[in-house]
matplotlib code that plots the C-alpha trace (Angstrom):
import matplotlib.pyplot as plt

x = [0.0, 1.5, 1.3, 3.1, 4.8, 6.1, 5.2, 3.6, 5.1, 8.6, 7.8, 6.7, 9.9, 12.0, 10.4, 8.8, 5.2, 2.6, 3.0, 0.8, 1.6, 0.3, 0.0, 0.7, -0.7, -4.1, -4.1, -3.6, -6.2, -8.9, -8.2, -8.3, -11.6, -13.3, -11.8, -12.7, -16.3, -16.6, -14.6, -17.5, -17.4, -15.3, -14.0, -13.5, -11.6, -10.9, -9.8, -8.3, -9.9, -6.6, -8.1, -8.3, -4.5, -2.1, 1.2, 3.2, 4.2, 0.6, -0.3, 2.5, 1.3, -2.2, -0.6, 1.3, -2.0, -3.5, -5.6, -6.3, -6.8, -9.6, -8.6, -10.5, -7.9, -5.3, -2.7, -3.9, -3.8, -0.2, 0.8, -0.8, 1.2, 4.3, 3.5, 3.6, -0.1, -0.8, -3.1, -5.9, -5.8, -6.7, -10.2, -10.5, -13.8, -13.8, -16.6, -16.9, -13.4, -12.5, -12.8, -9.1, -8.4, -10.5, -8.7, -5.3, -6.4, -7.6, -4.2, -2.6, -4.7, -6.7, -10.4, -12.7, -15.8, -18.2, -21.0, -22.4, -24.6, -23.0, -19.5, -20.8, -22.1, -18.9, -16.7, -18.8, -18.5, -14.7, -13.7, -16.4, -14.1, -12.5, -14.2, -15.9, -17.9, -21.1, -21.7, -25.4, -27.1, -29.6, -31.4, -30.8, -30.2, -27.3, -24.2, -23.6, -24.6, -25.5, -21.8, -20.9, -24.2, -23.7, -26.3, -29.5, -31.6, -30.0, -26.5, -24.1, -22.7, -23.7, -26.3, -29.8, -31.3, -34.3, -32.2, -31.4, -33.3, -31.2, -28.0, -29.1, -29.8, -26.4, -24.7, -26.7, -26.1, -22.4, -21.9, -19.9, -18.2, -19.7, -17.7, -19.0, -21.7, -21.0, -22.7, -21.5, -24.2, -22.0, -19.9, -20.6, -23.3, -24.9, -28.1, -27.1, -30.7, -30.3, -27.0, -28.7, -31.5, -29.0, -27.4, -30.8, -31.0, -27.6, -28.5, -31.7, -29.7, -27.0, -29.5, -29.6, -25.9, -24.9, -21.1, -20.3, -17.1, -17.7, -20.2, -18.7, -20.7, -18.5, -18.0, -19.0, -18.5, -18.6, -15.8, -16.0, -14.8, -14.9, -15.4, -18.8, -19.4, -21.5, -19.8, -20.8, -21.3, -18.9, -19.5, -23.3, -22.9, -20.5, -23.0, -26.0, -24.5, -22.1, -24.9, -27.0, -24.2, -23.5, -27.1, -27.2, -24.1, -26.0, -29.0, -26.7, -25.1, -21.4, -19.2, -18.7, -16.2, -17.6, -15.7, -15.5, -13.6, -13.1, -10.9, -11.9, -12.6, -9.1, -7.0, -9.0, -8.3, -4.7, -3.9, -2.9, -2.2, 0.0, 0.2, 1.9, -0.1, 1.1, -1.1, -3.8, -6.2, -9.0, -11.9, -15.0, -16.8, -14.3, -10.8, -9.0, -6.2, -4.4, -2.4, 0.5, -1.8, -5.1, -7.5, -4.6, -3.5, -6.8, -9.9, -12.5, -13.9, -14.5, -15.6, -17.6, -18.3, -16.4, -15.5, -11.9, -11.2, -8.5, -6.1, -3.4, -0.6, 1.8, -0.5, -3.0, -3.7, -4.3, -7.5, -10.2, -11.2, -13.2, -11.4, -12.2, -9.3, -8.5, -5.8, -3.6, -5.5, -6.7, -10.4, -12.7, -10.6, -12.1, -11.2, -13.5, -15.8, -16.2, -14.4, -13.4, -9.6, -7.0, -5.6, -3.6, -0.5, 1.4, 3.9, 1.8, 1.2, -2.4, -3.2, -6.2, -7.4, -9.0, -6.5, -5.6, -8.3, -9.0, -6.7, -3.2, -4.8, -7.0, -4.2, -3.2, -0.8, -3.3, -1.7, 1.5, 2.0, 3.9, 2.2, 3.5, 5.6, 4.2, 5.6, 4.8, 5.2, 6.0, 7.1, 7.7, 9.9, 8.9, 9.9, 9.7, 7.6, 7.1, 9.2, 7.8, 7.6, 9.9, 9.9, 11.6, 8.7, 6.2, 7.9, 8.8, 6.1, 6.2, 7.5, 9.0, 8.3, 8.8]
y = [0.0, 3.3, 6.8, 9.5, 6.5, 5.2, 1.6, 1.5, -1.9, -0.4, 2.4, -0.1, -2.1, 1.0, 2.6, -0.5, -1.3, -0.6, 2.7, 5.7, 7.0, 10.3, 11.7, 15.4, 15.7, 14.5, 17.1, 19.7, 18.4, 18.2, 21.7, 23.0, 21.1, 23.2, 26.5, 25.8, 24.9, 28.3, 30.3, 32.8, 33.8, 36.9, 36.1, 32.4, 31.1, 27.4, 26.5, 23.0, 21.2, 19.9, 17.6, 15.1, 15.1, 17.5, 16.5, 19.7, 18.9, 18.4, 21.7, 23.4, 22.0, 23.6, 26.8, 26.9, 26.5, 29.5, 27.7, 28.8, 26.2, 25.3, 24.1, 22.6, 22.7, 25.1, 22.4, 22.3, 26.1, 26.1, 23.5, 25.6, 28.6, 26.5, 25.4, 29.1, 30.1, 33.7, 34.0, 35.6, 32.6, 30.3, 29.9, 28.2, 26.2, 24.4, 22.6, 22.4, 23.6, 25.8, 29.5, 29.8, 27.9, 30.3, 33.2, 31.6, 31.3, 34.9, 36.0, 34.3, 36.5, 33.8, 33.9, 32.6, 30.6, 30.4, 27.7, 28.2, 31.0, 31.2, 31.4, 34.0, 36.1, 35.8, 36.6, 39.6, 40.9, 40.4, 41.1, 43.0, 44.5, 41.2, 40.0, 36.6, 34.1, 32.4, 28.8, 28.1, 24.8, 24.7, 21.6, 19.7, 16.0, 15.4, 13.2, 9.6, 8.3, 9.4, 9.6, 12.1, 14.1, 17.2, 19.7, 18.1, 19.2, 16.9, 17.7, 19.3, 21.5, 25.1, 27.5, 26.6, 28.7, 29.0, 30.9, 33.6, 36.2, 35.4, 35.6, 39.1, 40.2, 39.1, 40.9, 44.1, 44.1, 43.5, 45.4, 42.5, 42.5, 39.7, 39.1, 35.8, 33.1, 29.4, 26.1, 22.5, 19.8, 16.7, 14.5, 12.4, 14.8, 13.7, 15.6, 19.0, 20.3, 19.7, 21.7, 24.5, 24.6, 25.1, 27.9, 29.7, 29.5, 31.2, 33.8, 34.7, 34.9, 37.0, 39.8, 40.3, 41.1, 44.2, 44.0, 40.5, 39.8, 36.1, 33.2, 29.8, 26.8, 24.2, 21.1, 17.5, 16.7, 13.0, 11.3, 7.9, 4.8, 2.4, 2.2, 3.6, 5.0, 8.2, 11.5, 15.1, 16.8, 19.7, 21.3, 21.3, 22.7, 25.4, 26.4, 26.5, 27.9, 30.2, 32.0, 32.1, 33.5, 36.2, 37.2, 37.4, 39.6, 42.0, 41.9, 42.4, 45.4, 44.3, 41.5, 38.9, 36.0, 32.5, 30.1, 26.3, 24.0, 20.7, 18.0, 14.6, 15.9, 17.3, 14.4, 11.2, 9.9, 11.0, 8.5, 4.8, 2.5, -0.5, -3.5, -6.8, -10.0, -12.0, -15.1, -16.7, -18.7, -20.8, -21.8, -24.0, -21.0, -18.2, -17.4, -14.7, -12.6, -11.3, -8.2, -6.6, -3.8, -3.1, -0.5, 1.2, 2.3, 2.5, 2.7, 4.1, 0.7, -0.3, 3.2, 4.5, 1.3, 3.0, 1.2, 1.2, -0.6, -3.2, -4.2, -6.9, -4.9, -7.9, -10.1, -7.8, -10.3, -13.3, -15.3, -13.4, -15.0, -13.9, -12.9, -11.3, -8.9, -8.6, -7.0, -8.1, -6.3, -8.8, -8.1, -7.7, -6.0, -6.3, -4.1, -6.0, -9.0, -11.4, -9.1, -10.1, -9.6, -11.1, -14.2, -13.3, -15.1, -14.6, -11.8, -10.0, -6.3, -5.1, -1.5, 0.3, 3.2, 6.5, 6.5, 10.2, 11.6, 10.6, 7.6, 8.5, 11.4, 8.9, 6.4, 5.4, 3.4, 0.8, -2.5, -0.4, -0.5, 2.1, 4.5, 3.9, 6.1, 8.5, 9.0, 11.8, 11.2, 14.7, 15.4, 11.7, 11.1, 9.5, 11.5, 10.3, 12.9, 11.1, 8.2, 5.1, 5.5, 3.5, 2.4, 5.6, 7.6, 5.3, 5.9, 9.6, 11.0, 8.3, 9.3, 6.4, 6.8, 3.2]
z = [0.0, -1.1, 0.4, -1.6, -3.4, -0.1, 0.9, 4.3, 5.0, 4.4, 6.9, 9.5, 8.9, 9.3, 12.4, 14.1, 14.7, 16.1, 14.3, 13.3, 9.8, 8.4, 4.9, 4.7, 1.2, 2.5, 5.2, 2.5, 0.1, 2.8, 3.9, 0.4, -0.2, 2.5, 1.3, -2.3, -1.3, 0.4, -2.0, -2.5, 1.1, 1.5, 5.1, 5.8, 8.8, 9.3, 12.8, 13.1, 16.0, 17.4, 20.0, 17.1, 16.9, 18.6, 17.2, 16.8, 13.2, 12.2, 13.8, 11.9, 8.6, 9.2, 10.2, 7.0, 5.1, 6.8, 9.4, 12.9, 15.7, 18.0, 21.5, 24.4, 27.2, 28.4, 27.5, 23.9, 23.8, 25.0, 22.4, 19.7, 20.8, 20.7, 17.2, 16.2, 16.1, 17.1, 20.1, 18.0, 15.7, 18.6, 19.8, 23.3, 23.5, 26.8, 28.6, 32.4, 33.1, 36.1, 35.8, 36.6, 33.4, 31.4, 33.0, 32.1, 28.4, 28.5, 29.8, 26.8, 24.6, 22.8, 21.7, 24.5, 23.7, 26.7, 26.9, 30.4, 31.8, 35.2, 33.6, 31.2, 34.0, 36.1, 33.1, 32.3, 35.9, 36.0, 32.4, 30.6, 28.0, 26.9, 23.7, 23.9, 21.8, 23.1, 22.3, 21.8, 21.9, 19.0, 20.2, 17.0, 17.0, 14.6, 14.6, 13.9, 17.3, 20.8, 21.9, 19.3, 19.1, 21.2, 20.0, 21.3, 24.3, 26.8, 25.9, 28.4, 25.7, 25.0, 26.4, 25.3, 22.5, 24.7, 27.3, 24.8, 26.8, 29.8, 27.8, 26.6, 30.1, 31.3, 28.4, 28.9, 32.7, 32.4, 29.2, 27.8, 24.5, 22.4, 19.2, 18.1, 18.2, 17.9, 17.6, 17.2, 16.8, 16.6, 14.3, 11.2, 10.0, 6.7, 6.5, 5.3, 5.8, 9.6, 9.5, 7.6, 10.1, 12.8, 10.8, 10.6, 14.4, 14.6, 12.1, 14.0, 17.3, 15.7, 15.1, 18.9, 19.0, 17.0, 17.4, 16.1, 14.1, 13.3, 13.4, 14.1, 12.7, 14.4, 12.2, 12.3, 8.7, 7.9, 6.2, 4.4, 6.3, 3.4, -0.3, -1.3, 2.1, 2.5, 3.4, 3.8, 0.5, 1.2, -2.2, -1.8, 1.8, 0.5, -2.2, 0.1, 3.4, 1.6, -0.3, 2.9, 4.9, 2.3, 2.3, 6.0, 6.1, 3.8, 6.2, 9.2, 7.7, 7.6, 6.5, 9.2, 9.2, 8.6, 10.9, 11.0, 13.4, 11.6, 13.1, 11.8, 8.3, 8.0, 9.5, 9.7, 6.2, 6.4, 9.1, 8.9, 11.9, 11.2, 13.5, 13.2, 13.7, 16.7, 16.5, 14.4, 16.6, 15.4, 17.6, 16.9, 15.4, 14.7, 13.4, 15.5, 14.3, 17.4, 16.8, 18.7, 20.0, 21.7, 22.8, 24.6, 21.2, 19.3, 21.4, 18.9, 17.8, 21.5, 22.6, 19.6, 17.7, 15.0, 11.7, 10.5, 7.2, 7.8, 5.0, 5.1, 3.5, 3.7, 1.6, -0.2, -3.0, -0.6, -0.7, 1.2, 4.5, 7.6, 10.7, 14.1, 14.7, 18.4, 20.6, 23.5, 26.3, 29.0, 28.5, 25.5, 23.0, 19.5, 16.5, 14.0, 14.0, 11.2, 8.8, 5.3, 4.9, 2.6, 4.2, 7.3, 8.4, 11.7, 11.2, 8.5, 8.9, 9.1, 8.3, 9.9, 7.8, 9.0, 11.9, 11.8, 14.2, 17.8, 17.6, 18.9, 20.8, 22.8, 23.3, 26.9, 29.0, 30.1, 31.0, 31.4, 27.6, 25.8, 23.4, 19.8, 17.5, 14.9, 11.4, 8.9, 5.2, 3.9, 0.3, -0.3, 2.8, 6.1, 9.2, 12.8, 14.6, 17.9, 19.2, 20.9, 24.7, 26.9, 30.6, 31.7, 30.2, 31.9, 35.3, 34.8, 37.0, 39.7, 43.1, 45.1, 48.8, 50.0]

ax = plt.figure().add_subplot(projection="3d")
ax.plot(x, y, z, "-o")
ax.set_aspect("equal")
plt.show()
């Protein structure tokens, strides 16, 4: 399997495996796909949602493309600054964090996105002149499943659209500086009409705030996980939402910035996770392929029931057989059940596709296992961008008292 004319099996041989491998050209093409779709919007700002993958080198690639960055923790914010982003190119969108963390982000000069009425009121009393964005909950059910749908009425995210009168009262009483409105309804959105309905809610709400600079529509664009899979029609969305946004700016009386904060859309398809097969085990009803990894490295299939296409890159032309691919963690640790894959032999490399987003970033040291290395294929050359951990890393924060 080739990426920028580089064989992934050769990369795994060179750097070891398990291994995360990223394709810089795919980062670029996905970014350009959004900007092209919204080319008729005068002011467009893409903020890469770095919670999907915070490797410094990946952040630097998006900075070079003109992207900003969306962060959800003070640590991500500091990593973005280290990657070279200017403070005003960072929007801090936390949920349920301490007020001191919000203050710390403010002191760094980044954009602040507030999604709680009590926090909004406190911030308005303490720092009325500092511009902030308000995250609204539009009460729209969107997203691929309940774990990634965050804009519905029972979600912990955002301030309910029905509380808009209360928001206005807080803003008027504190004389806050509101520069933006935001929504994010969830991931894996296919129904563009649902997305556009949420946009209309933001447009109506924006009329209540005369000094806005931007409207942030979040993201949640779906990417394909296998051949023939559905995905968000970015070009259709760009045509519909772009025109509606331009019309709204004319109604509003000034040109605003249209913002998005994609993560998965930008990096998911650029990632590949290679693992060697330790054992083939046949039972009375199933054939297991046990790999040298587990949900400590890739938790999404167990956590989200996510689908990752699995390819035998050592024997791609082998006879198709059905396997259940499992890891080495000492509990249920199943990547795929009864999956058709080219015949697998012990020692073969398997490659999991769509491994660029929420894969390494959700990896852990469960079972005291090391997190794997990361490699970036850039301009046709593989570069090690994070080494595999070792025992010293695992014990670095331990304090021996006995």
